[in-house]
Steps between C-alpha positions, in 0.01 A plus 500: 500500500637798314637495147747770385710548182430452126366186349392174652665429835820298471619521866324455836612640829331326796493588867278430800479126482573515873319807635748556775795543271460869442804603298384342175151653545653839549722453189209391275290792622781742421555353159131513418492871593827602344538668172700226338627499131425147433594334168243224532192413695541402861237364743535597861308260732432496879427139513317452829305811591317329791830402657635856442203653671533261794885542506538127502594222265194281514156654521341158533620151552644453148874555449551768234818334391330164433206675337720705261726210413190290413380775271836513328525122453155496333553797263521441126857501377606708202756357257 
């Protein structure tokens, strides 16, 4: 996870949920390294480093899509 820009992060850019989908991973890496003139804080996340390293979507028997959707369902909601 890399945070860029001023203030608290307001945006999140995520890639690498499926390690074999390389274009998003390359994009996030380029954005993290670029000299961007950001107006607010942005978090850049490579979501599944194990799968990225193995160049596959599931480093173990758990489905990353089901795991992440479960995390999102159980998160506190802001109002």
